C-alpha positions in Angstrom: -144.2 25.4 -91.3 -143.8 26.6 -87.7 -143.1 23.1 -86.6 -140.3 22.8 -89.2 -138.8 26.1 -88.0 -138.7 24.8 -84.4 -137.3 21.5 -85.5 -134.4 23.3 -87.2 -133.1 24.3 -83.8 -134.9 22.1 -81.2 -135.5 18.4 -81.3 -137.5 16.4 -78.8 -136.0 13.1 -77.5 -138.3 11.2 -79.8 -137.2 13.3 -82.7 -133.6 12.5 -81.9 -134.3 8.8 -81.3 -136.1 8.6 -84.7 -133.2 10.3 -86.5 -130.7 7.9 -85.1 -132.8 4.8 -85.9 -133.2 6.1 -89.5 -129.5 6.0 -90.0 -129.2 9.8 -90.3 -125.7 11.3 -89.8 -126.0 12.6 -86.3 -123.4 13.6 -83.7 -124.5 14.1 -80.1 -122.6 16.3 -77.7 -123.2 16.2 -74.0 -122.4 19.5 -72.3 -121.3 19.0 -68.7 -120.7 21.7 -66.1 -120.1 22.5 -62.5 -122.8 24.9 -61.2 -121.0 28.2 -60.5 -123.4 29.0 -57.6 -123.7 25.6 -55.9 -120.6 23.8 -57.0 -122.6 20.7 -58.0 -121.6 18.8 -61.1 -124.3 18.3 -63.8 -122.9 14.9 -64.8 -124.1 12.0 -62.8 -122.4 9.2 -64.6 -124.9 8.5 -67.4 -125.1 9.8 -70.9 -127.0 9.2 -74.1 -125.3 6.4 -75.9 -122.7 7.7 -78.4 -122.7 11.2 -76.9 -119.3 13.0 -76.8 -118.5 14.7 -73.5 -117.7 18.5 -73.5 -117.4 21.0 -70.7 -119.4 24.2 -70.7 -117.1 26.6 -68.9 -113.8 25.6 -70.6 -114.7 24.4 -74.1 -117.0 27.2 -75.2 -115.3 30.3 -73.8 -112.0 31.9 -73.3 -110.6 33.1 -69.9 -112.2 36.3 -68.6 -111.0 39.7 -69.8 -112.1 43.3 -69.3 -113.1 43.8 -72.9 -114.5 40.3 -73.4 -116.3 40.0 -70.1 -116.5 36.9 -67.9 -117.0 34.5 -70.8 -115.3 35.7 -74.0 -115.8 33.7 -77.1 -113.2 30.9 -77.5 -110.2 31.4 -79.7 -111.2 29.8 -83.0 -108.0 27.7 -83.4 -108.5 26.2 -79.9 -112.2 25.5 -80.6 -111.2 23.9 -83.9 -108.7 21.6 -82.2 -111.5 20.5 -79.8 -114.1 20.1 -82.5 -111.7 17.8 -84.4 -111.2 15.7 -81.2 -115.0 15.5 -80.8 -115.3 14.2 -84.4 -117.4 17.1 -85.6 -118.0 17.3 -89.4 -120.0 19.9 -91.3 -122.2 17.3 -93.0 -123.4 15.9 -89.7 -126.3 17.2 -87.7 -124.9 18.2 -84.3 -127.3 17.6 -81.4 -126.4 19.2 -78.1 -127.8 18.5 -74.7 -127.2 19.4 -71.0 -129.0 18.7 -67.7 -130.2 22.1 -66.8 -132.9 23.7 -69.0 -130.6 23.9 -72.0 -128.7 26.9 -70.5 -125.2 25.6 -71.2 -126.4 23.7 -74.3 -127.7 27.0 -75.8 -124.3 28.6 -75.3 -122.6 25.6 -77.0 -125.2 25.8 -79.8 -124.5 29.5 -80.4 -120.7 29.1 -80.3 -120.7 26.2 -82.8 -123.1 28.1 -85.2 -120.8 31.1 -84.8 -117.9 28.9 -85.8 -119.5 27.9 -89.0 -121.2 24.5 -88.4 -124.3 24.6 -90.5 -126.7 22.2 -88.7 -126.6 22.5 -84.9 -129.6 21.8 -82.7 -130.5 21.5 -79.1 -132.2 18.5 -77.4 -135.3 20.1 -76.0 -135.5 19.4 -72.3 -132.0 17.9 -72.3 -131.0 14.7 -70.5 -133.9 14.8 -68.1 -136.3 14.8 -71.0 -134.5 11.9 -72.6 -134.7 9.9 -69.4 -138.4 10.8 -68.9 -139.1 9.5 -72.4 -137.8 6.1 -71.3 -134.9 6.1 -73.7 -131.7 4.3 -73.0 -128.6 5.7 -71.3 -125.1 4.4 -70.7 -122.0 5.0 -68.5 -119.7 4.0 -71.4 -117.4 6.7 -72.7 -117.8 7.3 -76.4 -114.8 6.4 -78.6 -114.4 9.2 -81.2 -113.0 9.2 -84.7 -111.2 12.5 -85.0 -112.1 14.8 -87.9 -110.3 17.4 -90.0 -113.0 20.1 -89.7 -112.0 23.7 -90.4 -113.8 26.4 -88.4 -114.1 30.1 -88.9 -115.6 32.8 -86.7 -118.4 35.3 -87.4 -121.3 33.1 -88.7 -123.8 34.4 -86.1 -124.9 38.0 -85.6 -123.2 39.6 -82.7 -122.6 43.1 -81.4 -120.4 44.9 -78.8 -120.8 47.8 -76.4 -120.6 50.3 -79.2 -123.8 49.0 -80.7 -125.8 48.2 -77.6 -127.4 51.6 -77.3 -128.2 51.6 -81.0 -130.2 48.4 -80.5 -132.1 50.0 -77.6 -132.9 53.2 -79.5 -133.4 52.0 -83.1 -134.6 48.4 -82.4 -135.2 46.2 -79.4 -132.5 45.4 -76.8 -133.4 42.5 -74.5 -131.8 41.8 -71.1 -132.0 38.0 -70.5 -130.9 38.1 -66.9 -133.3 37.4 -64.0 -135.2 40.5 -62.9 -133.2 41.3 -59.7 -130.0 41.7 -61.8 -131.8 43.9 -64.3 -133.2 46.2 -61.6 -129.9 46.3 -59.8 -129.1 48.6 -56.9 -126.3 49.5 -54.5 -123.1 47.5 -54.5 -120.1 47.3 -52.1 -117.1 49.5 -52.8 -115.0 48.1 -55.6 -117.7 45.8 -57.0 -119.2 46.1 -60.5 -122.3 48.2 -61.0 -125.7 46.6 -61.0 -128.6 47.5 -63.2 -129.1 47.5 -67.0 -128.1 49.1 -70.2 -130.3 52.1 -71.1 -133.4 51.2 -73.1 -133.0 47.5 -72.4 -136.2 45.6 -71.8 -136.2 42.9 -69.1 -136.8 39.4 -70.7 -135.5 36.7 -68.3 -134.3 33.7 -70.1 -135.8 31.2 -67.6 -139.2 32.3 -68.9 -138.4 30.5 -72.1 -138.9 27.1 -70.5 -141.6 25.3 -68.6 -141.3 23.9 -65.1 -140.2 20.6 -66.7 -137.2 22.3 -68.4 -138.3 22.1 -72.0 -138.9 25.2 -74.2 -142.4 26.4 -74.0 -144.7 25.9 -77.0 -144.0 28.1 -80.0 -147.4 30.0 -79.8 -146.6 31.0 -76.3 -143.0 32.1 -77.1 -144.4 34.2 -80.0 -146.9 35.9 -77.8 -144.4 36.4 -75.0 -141.9 38.2 -77.3 -144.6 40.0 -79.3 -145.6 41.7 -76.1 -142.0 43.0 -75.8 -142.1 44.4 -79.3 -140.2 41.4 -80.9 -142.3 40.6 -83.9 -139.8 40.7 -86.8 -140.3 44.3 -87.6 -137.0 45.6 -86.3 -133.5 44.5 -85.3 -133.2 42.7 -82.0 -130.1 42.4 -79.7 -129.8 40.3 -76.6 -127.4 40.4 -73.7 -127.2 38.8 -70.2 -124.5 38.6 -67.6 -121.8 36.9 -69.6 -123.3 35.5 -72.8 -125.1 32.3 -71.7 -128.7 33.3 -70.9 -128.5 35.6 -74.0 -127.7 32.5 -76.1 -130.7 30.8 -74.6 -133.0 33.6 -75.7 -131.4 33.8 -79.2 -132.2 30.0 -79.4 -135.8 30.5 -78.2 -136.3 33.3 -80.8 -134.7 31.1 -83.6 -137.3 28.4 -82.7 -140.1 30.8 -83.7 -138.2 32.2 -86.8 -137.0 35.5 -85.3 -133.3 36.3 -85.7 -131.4 38.1 -83.0 -127.9 39.3 -82.4 -126.0 38.6 -79.2 -123.6 40.7 -77.2 -121.0 38.0 -76.2 -119.4 40.1 -73.4 -122.8 41.2 -72.1 -123.1 43.0 -68.8 -119.7 41.8 -67.5 -118.0 43.6 -70.4 -120.3 46.6 -70.3 -119.5 47.5 -66.7 -115.8 47.1 -67.2 -115.8 50.7 -68.5 -117.1 52.8 -65.7 -118.0 55.7 -68.1 -120.8 53.6 -69.6 -124.3 54.5 -68.3 -126.1 52.1 -65.9 -129.8 52.3 -65.3 -131.3 51.0 -62.0 -134.9 50.2 -61.4 -137.6 48.3 -63.3 -138.0 50.8 -66.2 -135.8 50.7 -69.4 -134.5 54.2 -68.9 
């Protein structure tokens, strides 16, 4: 049963290869990106055969805004136009991969689920895992048959600043950023505050994966989040810097059967209003 839950959101390279060889209706999306810190492109010229190219920082977000943060959700009509160009259809199983620990793939997964696609999954370990499994790659660009898919927003649980404190007080609020960003501290004049939302518990998204980039086993994930109070007994909300690492944690929790809401604007939206409280240090409040 646990394995079935995990497979509903995460597929190994051999799982995906088996689906394709069985003739299942599968659409593969490759999520490429330019690392915002190093400037290095993730795409090195090879892709899984048949994969459709997408771009993490333009296809699955809107331009920054004060209310929406650094990575607001995409306008649904714009996303729908792109989904049609990618050939997405609601009856197809959509498999998403990237080259970096599924961070950008998780965001794409969340956005497409939010837009109403019923069966979206992430390739566990991404492109490096596919290559390590000895499976074939190609430099050929995929020719796509456009679709007429209709998308609509709101199919994934989400929350905004007005509900963030409620999650922290009445449920569990997880901060998926790395620990230094959670702890925070002094900033230069004119720079956004650093720290965390009151009552938030530090739960860095990189802890979801192993050194090899695949998600850790389900038993370990369950124990890791149980220790933080996430055991299915209360509502869980997740935020990060701008809605990417948070999606990764929502995906990890979904792989062990635990639902969680996401704050799309996350910290970048929270600190746009200087009247909102900011906690510094390693303690939740």
